[in-house]
N, CA and C of each residue as an Amber inpcrd file, in Angstrom:
protein
   390
  36.2870000 -92.3040000  13.7090000  35.3000000 -91.3700000  14.1300000
  34.8390000 -90.5340000  12.8980000  33.5920000 -90.4910000  12.8180000
  33.0320000 -89.7270000  11.7150000  32.6300000 -88.3490000  12.1840000
  32.9130000 -87.4650000  11.2690000  32.4950000 -86.0880000  11.5480000
  31.0700000 -85.8940000  11.0600000  30.3090000 -85.2720000  11.8880000
  28.9320000 -85.0020000  11.5530000  28.8400000 -83.5400000  11.0600000
  28.1220000 -83.4380000   9.9840000  27.9230000 -82.0660000   9.5060000
  26.5940000 -81.5930000  10.0800000  26.6780000 -80.5470000  10.8300000
  25.4420000 -79.9660000  11.4020000  25.2600000 -78.5850000  10.8330000
  24.1820000 -78.3670000  10.0810000  23.9900000 -77.0170000   9.5440000
  23.6930000 -76.0070000  10.6330000  24.1510000 -74.8130000  10.4680000
  23.9130000 -73.7800000  11.4510000  22.4910000 -73.2180000  11.2460000
  21.8970000 -72.8400000  12.3550000  20.5910000 -72.2260000  12.2610000
  20.7460000 -70.7980000  11.7640000  19.9760000 -70.4920000  10.7640000
  20.0450000 -69.1270000  10.2340000  18.6770000 -68.5090000  10.4420000
  18.5870000 -67.6430000  11.3640000  17.2950000 -67.0270000  11.6460000
  17.1150000 -65.7080000  10.9030000  18.1680000 -65.0550000  10.5460000
  18.1010000 -63.7660000   9.8650000  18.2590000 -64.0110000   8.3600000
  17.2600000 -63.6690000   7.5740000  17.2940000 -63.9340000   6.1340000
  18.3850000 -63.0800000   5.4820000  18.5440000 -61.8750000   5.9510000
  19.6180000 -61.0310000   5.4040000  20.9840000 -61.6160000   5.6910000
  21.1060000 -62.1660000   6.8770000  22.3870000 -62.7520000   7.2440000
  22.6670000 -64.0070000   6.4340000  21.6220000 -64.6990000   5.9890000
  21.8470000 -65.8650000   5.1510000  22.5040000 -65.4730000   3.8410000
  22.0630000 -64.3550000   3.2980000  22.6430000 -63.8950000   2.0220000
  24.1040000 -63.4460000   2.1980000  24.3740000 -62.7940000   3.3020000
  25.7060000 -62.2670000   3.5330000  26.6190000 -63.3930000   3.9820000
  26.0710000 -64.3830000   4.7090000  26.8620000 -65.4860000   5.1700000
  27.3870000 -65.3300000   6.5850000  26.8150000 -64.4400000   7.3130000
  27.2650000 -64.1710000   8.7160000  26.0670000 -64.4140000   9.6240000
  25.6030000 -65.6180000   9.7440000  24.3960000 -65.9120000  10.5230000
  24.6350000 -65.8260000  12.0030000  25.8440000 -66.0840000  12.4660000
  26.0760000 -66.1340000  13.8850000  25.9110000 -64.7650000  14.5130000
  26.3380000 -63.7520000  13.8330000  26.2990000 -62.4290000  14.4250000
  25.5970000 -61.4490000  13.4550000  24.3180000 -61.2270000  13.5980000
  23.6130000 -60.3510000  12.6850000  24.1730000 -58.9340000  12.6500000
  24.6460000 -58.4270000  13.7550000  25.1980000 -57.0740000  13.7590000
  26.4650000 -56.9680000  12.9130000  27.2190000 -58.0860000  12.8230000
  28.4020000 -58.1080000  12.0030000  28.0500000 -58.0510000  10.5280000
  26.9630000 -58.7000000  10.1380000  26.5470000 -58.6760000   8.7100000
  26.1090000 -57.2600000   8.3650000  25.4620000 -56.5770000   9.2510000
  25.0680000 -55.1690000   8.9690000  26.2950000 -54.3050000   8.8600000
  27.3190000 -54.6060000   9.6630000  28.5420000 -53.8690000   9.5980000
  29.2060000 -54.0590000   8.2370000  29.2090000 -55.2720000   7.7360000
  29.8020000 -55.5470000   6.4190000  29.0580000 -54.7590000   5.3290000
  27.7280000 -54.7480000   5.4340000  26.9320000 -54.0250000   4.4300000
  27.2340000 -52.5110000   4.5100000  27.3060000 -51.9960000   5.7130000
  27.6160000 -50.5510000   5.8600000  29.0060000 -50.2410000   5.3100000
  29.9390000 -51.1560000   5.5590000  31.3070000 -50.9340000   5.0630000
  31.3220000 -50.8830000   3.5580000  30.6390000 -51.7840000   2.9190000
  30.6200000 -51.8050000   1.4140000  29.9060000 -50.5650000   0.8870000
  28.8270000 -50.1700000   1.5700000  28.1050000 -48.9890000   1.1290000
  28.9880000 -47.7460000   1.2830000  29.6720000 -47.6170000   2.3890000
  30.5070000 -46.4510000   2.5950000  31.6720000 -46.3950000   1.6230000
  32.2100000 -47.5740000   1.2570000  33.2870000 -47.5560000   0.2630000
  32.7850000 -47.0220000  -1.0620000  31.5480000 -47.3730000  -1.4270000
  30.9910000 -46.8450000  -2.7020000  30.6980000 -45.3710000  -2.5740000
  30.1330000 -44.9600000  -1.4350000  29.8250000 -43.5430000  -1.2570000
  31.0560000 -42.6650000  -1.2570000  32.1530000 -43.2220000  -0.7690000
  33.4190000 -42.4820000  -0.7010000  33.8730000 -42.0370000  -2.0780000
  33.5310000 -42.8050000  -3.1000000  33.8480000 -42.5010000  -4.4930000
  32.7520000 -41.6410000  -5.1310000  31.5020000 -41.9930000  -4.8520000
  30.3990000 -41.3490000  -5.5260000  30.1630000 -39.9130000  -5.0580000
  30.2490000 -39.6640000  -3.7470000  29.9280000 -38.3230000  -3.2210000
  30.8060000 -37.1800000  -3.8040000  32.1130000 -37.3330000  -3.9160000
  32.8800000 -36.2560000  -4.5490000  32.4940000 -36.0070000  -6.0080000
  32.1710000 -37.1040000  -6.7110000  31.7700000 -36.9410000  -8.1070000
  30.4630000 -36.1630000  -8.1760000  29.4960000 -36.5200000  -7.2750000
  28.2390000 -35.8080000  -7.2470000  28.4360000 -34.3180000  -6.9160000
  29.3460000 -34.0320000  -6.0040000  29.6230000 -32.6750000  -5.6520000
  30.1860000 -31.8920000  -6.8180000  31.0710000 -32.4800000  -7.5870000
  31.5950000 -31.7950000  -8.7760000  30.5040000 -31.5860000  -9.8010000
  29.6820000 -32.5850000 -10.0190000  28.5990000 -32.4510000 -11.0220000
  27.6270000 -31.3240000 -10.6150000  27.2670000 -31.2910000  -9.3190000
  26.3590000 -30.2300000  -8.8690000  27.0220000 -28.8630000  -8.9340000
  28.3060000 -28.7870000  -8.6310000  28.9970000 -27.4800000  -8.7320000
  29.0180000 -26.9600000 -10.1490000  29.2910000 -27.8490000 -11.1110000
  29.2880000 -27.4440000 -12.4980000  27.8810000 -27.0360000 -12.9400000
  26.8840000 -27.7950000 -12.5100000  25.5080000 -27.4760000 -12.8620000
  25.0820000 -26.1210000 -12.2680000  25.5120000 -25.7960000 -11.0790000
  25.1190000 -24.5190000 -10.4790000  25.7780000 -23.3250000 -11.1570000
  26.9460000 -23.5310000 -11.7490000  27.5800000 -22.3990000 -12.4360000
  26.7620000 -21.9850000 -13.6390000  26.1150000 -22.9580000 -14.2930000
  25.2730000 -22.6100000 -15.4410000  23.8990000 -22.1060000 -15.0160000
  23.4610000 -22.4490000 -13.8460000  22.1240000 -22.0900000 -13.4180000
  22.0780000 -20.7450000 -12.7130000  23.2370000 -20.1830000 -12.3300000
  23.2330000 -18.9090000 -11.6170000  22.9280000 -17.7510000 -12.5240000
  22.3690000 -16.7080000 -11.9320000  21.9830000 -15.5400000 -12.7020000
  23.1440000 -14.5420000 -12.7070000  23.4130000 -13.9900000 -13.8450000
  24.4950000 -13.0260000 -13.9780000  24.0540000 -11.6790000 -13.4220000
  24.8670000 -11.0470000 -12.5820000  24.4600000  -9.7510000 -12.0360000
  24.6590000  -8.5690000 -13.0020000  25.1610000  -8.8380000 -14.2330000
  25.3880000  -7.7870000 -15.1560000  24.0610000  -7.2270000 -15.6580000
  24.0050000  -5.9000000 -15.8130000  22.7830000  -5.3390000 -16.3870000
  22.7600000  -5.5200000 -17.8930000  21.5890000  -5.5690000 -18.4350000
  21.4370000  -5.7720000 -19.8750000  21.7130000  -4.4550000 -20.6250000
  22.7370000  -4.4050000 -21.4650000  23.0580000  -3.1600000 -22.1470000
  22.0100000  -2.7750000 -23.1970000  21.1580000  -3.6950000 -23.5780000
  20.1630000  -3.4070000 -24.6310000  18.9180000  -2.7090000 -24.0880000
  18.8250000  -2.5740000 -22.7720000  17.6380000  -1.9320000 -22.2120000
  17.7450000  -0.4150000 -22.4920000  16.7580000   0.1150000 -23.1260000
  16.7870000   1.5370000 -23.4970000  15.7970000   2.2720000 -22.6200000
  16.1600000   3.4770000 -22.2780000  15.2410000   4.3520000 -21.5540000
  14.0950000   4.7140000 -22.4810000  12.8980000   4.7410000 -21.9620000
  11.7610000   5.0030000 -22.7860000  10.8810000   6.0890000 -22.1580000
  10.2080000   6.8150000 -23.0270000   9.1570000   7.7070000 -22.6020000
   7.8700000   7.0870000 -23.0290000   6.7600000   7.6490000 -22.5030000
   5.4660000   7.0350000 -22.7580000   4.4740000   8.1040000 -23.2240000
   3.5250000   7.6320000 -24.0220000   2.4740000   8.5010000 -24.5330000
   1.1730000   7.8020000 -24.2330000   0.1600000   8.5790000 -23.7860000
  -1.1750000   8.0000000 -23.4900000  -2.0220000   8.1940000 -24.7310000
  -2.2590000   7.0520000 -25.4700000  -3.0190000   7.0700000 -26.7210000
  -4.3130000   6.3320000 -26.4650000  -5.4340000   7.0340000 -26.4970000
  -6.7780000   6.4570000 -26.3350000  -6.8930000   5.5870000 -25.0860000
  -6.2960000   6.0330000 -23.9830000  -6.3680000   5.3160000 -22.7140000
  -5.3660000   4.2200000 -22.5490000  -4.5080000   3.9980000 -23.5580000
  -3.4760000   2.9350000 -23.4930000  -2.1140000   3.5970000 -23.5460000
  -1.1560000   3.0650000 -22.7740000   0.2090000   3.5630000 -22.7950000
   0.9770000   2.9940000 -23.9580000   1.7030000   3.8440000 -24.6460000
   2.5420000   3.4050000 -25.7500000   3.9790000   3.8830000 -25.4650000
   4.9320000   2.9610000 -25.5340000   6.3290000   3.3090000 -25.2940000
   6.9710000   3.8580000 -26.5470000   7.7310000   4.9040000 -26.3950000
   8.4980000   5.5160000 -27.5120000   9.9200000   5.7250000 -27.0460000
  10.8750000   5.9190000 -27.9350000  12.2440000   6.1280000 -27.5240000
  12.3740000   7.4090000 -26.6900000  13.3670000   7.4620000 -25.8440000
  13.5950000   8.6130000 -24.9750000  13.7630000   9.9190000 -25.7840000
  13.0460000  10.9240000 -25.3940000  13.1030000  12.2100000 -26.1150000
  13.8980000  13.2100000 -25.2600000  14.5460000  14.1230000 -25.9620000
  15.4050000  15.1270000 -25.3090000  14.6090000  16.3410000 -24.9010000
  13.9360000  16.2720000 -23.7650000  13.2280000  17.3690000 -23.2050000
  14.0820000  17.9000000 -22.0490000  14.3660000  19.2060000 -22.0570000
  15.3510000  19.7470000 -21.0930000  14.7450000  20.2120000 -19.7690000
  13.4820000  20.3360000 -19.6900000  12.8390000  20.7800000 -18.4630000
  12.6220000  22.2780000 -18.4540000  11.4670000  22.6790000 -18.0820000
  11.1150000  24.1100000 -18.0990000   9.6600000  24.2760000 -17.6920000
   9.0340000  25.3100000 -18.3020000   7.6410000  25.6450000 -17.9100000
   6.6220000  24.9160000 -18.7940000   6.9730000  24.6380000 -20.0380000
   6.0250000  24.0310000 -20.9750000   6.0800000  22.4880000 -20.8560000
   4.9260000  21.8530000 -21.1510000   4.8930000  20.3840000 -21.1900000
   5.4750000  19.8770000 -22.4770000   6.3210000  18.9160000 -22.3930000
   6.9430000  18.3100000 -23.5670000   5.8790000  17.5080000 -24.3260000
   5.7800000  17.7190000 -25.6500000   4.7770000  17.0080000 -26.4260000
   5.4030000  16.3960000 -27.6750000   4.7690000  15.3800000 -28.1710000
   5.2760000  14.6900000 -29.3780000   4.1390000  14.5940000 -30.4020000
   4.5630000  14.5450000 -31.6580000   3.5750000  14.4430000 -32.7610000
   4.0310000  13.3000000 -33.6660000   3.0660000  12.3920000 -33.9300000
   3.3790000  11.2310000 -34.7970000   3.0920000  11.6610000 -36.2410000
   4.1530000  11.8810000 -37.0000000   4.0050000  12.2810000 -38.4210000
   3.7240000  13.7700000 -38.5200000   3.8040000  14.2810000 -39.7610000
   3.6100000  15.7130000 -40.0480000   2.2100000  16.2120000 -39.6520000
   1.2260000  15.4500000 -39.9750000  -0.1510000  15.8460000 -39.7230000
  -0.7950000  15.0190000 -38.6030000   0.0080000  14.2570000 -37.8850000
  -0.5530000  13.3540000 -36.8790000  -0.9760000  14.0850000 -35.6090000
  -1.6070000  13.3320000 -34.7140000  -2.0740000  13.9020000 -33.4470000
  -0.8880000  14.2510000 -32.5370000  -1.1290000  15.1830000 -31.6250000
  -0.1000000  15.6170000 -30.6780000  -0.4470000  15.0520000 -29.2820000
   0.5330000  14.4810000 -28.6350000   0.3240000  13.8870000 -27.3000000
   1.3100000  14.4280000 -26.3220000   0.8820000  14.4770000 -25.0340000
   1.8060000  14.8570000 -23.9470000   2.7600000  13.6890000 -23.7180000
   3.9630000  14.0070000 -23.2750000   5.0360000  13.0310000 -23.0580000
   5.2000000  12.7770000 -21.5440000   5.3040000  11.4750000 -21.1680000
   5.4310000  11.0780000 -19.7650000   6.7280000  10.2920000 -19.5790000
   7.3480000  10.4330000 -18.3700000   8.5430000   9.6690000 -18.0370000
   8.2150000   8.2240000 -17.7270000   7.0890000   8.0130000 -17.0700000
   6.6710000   6.6700000 -16.6790000   5.1980000   6.4800000 -17.0590000
   4.6980000   5.2720000 -16.8800000   3.3040000   5.0300000 -17.1740000
   2.4220000   5.5340000 -16.0160000   2.4650000   6.8530000 -15.8300000
   1.7200000   7.5070000 -14.7480000   1.4010000   8.8950000 -15.2410000
   0.1310000   9.3390000 -15.0950000  -0.2600000  10.6330000 -15.6140000
   0.3500000  11.7910000 -14.7850000   0.9320000  11.5160000 -13.6620000
   1.5770000  12.5420000 -12.8420000   3.0480000  12.7650000 -13.1780000
   3.5790000  12.0930000 -14.1990000   4.9990000  12.2200000 -14.5190000
   5.2410000  12.8560000 -15.8880000   4.5310000  13.9330000 -16.1650000
   4.7080000  14.6250000 -17.4440000   6.1290000  15.2180000 -17.5090000
   6.6690000  15.1970000 -18.7070000   7.9830000  15.7760000 -18.9240000
   7.8270000  17.2450000 -19.2790000   8.7100000  18.0670000 -18.7430000
   8.6800000  19.5140000 -19.0530000   9.7200000  19.8430000 -20.1070000
   9.4060000  20.8550000 -20.9080000  10.2700000  21.2670000 -21.9880000
  10.4890000  22.8000000 -21.9210000  11.7200000  23.2100000 -22.1130000
  11.9970000  24.6560000 -22.0530000  11.9920000  25.2920000 -23.4490000
  11.6970000  24.5050000 -24.4610000  11.6840000  25.0110000 -25.8280000
  10.3740000  25.7970000 -26.0250000  10.1380000  26.2560000 -27.1820000
   8.9960000  27.1260000 -27.4820000   7.6410000  26.4450000 -27.4050000
   7.5360000  25.2160000 -26.9940000   6.2660000  24.5420000 -26.8780000
   5.8840000  23.7480000 -28.1120000   6.7370000  23.8000000 -29.1310000
   6.4710000  23.0080000 -30.3540000   6.6370000  21.5200000 -30.0590000
   5.7600000  20.6810000 -30.5930000   5.9050000  19.2570000 -30.3500000
   7.0930000  18.6490000 -31.0870000   7.6670000  17.6090000 -30.5020000
   8.7750000  16.9050000 -31.1580000   8.1440000  15.9740000 -32.2030000
   8.6580000  16.0230000 -33.4270000   8.1230000  15.2220000 -34.5240000
   8.7340000  13.8460000 -34.4890000   7.8800000  12.8010000 -34.4600000
   8.3230000  11.4060000 -34.4760000   7.7160000  10.7680000 -35.7190000
   8.5840000  10.1250000 -36.5040000   8.1140000   9.4340000 -37.7130000
   7.5840000   8.0600000 -37.3070000   6.3150000   7.7690000 -37.6710000
   5.7590000   6.4390000 -37.2500000   6.3810000   5.2950000 -37.9950000
């Protein structure tokens, strides 16, 4: 008696590649199993990489120690920042003078004309070297 070789019908092209033509759902299961085995290794590594990346991308809540308090002077309609001046508060407006013979300007806490600084000294302007 001779054995006849009868090829199996393969209707699913994907199943032909996997070799499980009889049961297409089984071939999908094999593919899912292989994929999940790879993901089982890859996902923790991706998590570690993203965690390390986020540590460098986060903003530090520390304040910048180089930020200096500033006062402002209105020069020809433009605000100019100058270092903080020691005006103690009183009845007179605190004023500054740029250089010995320079112009005298009123001193402001912020870039707003309503925030003039008051000075309790004799009203003499504070001399600032340009």
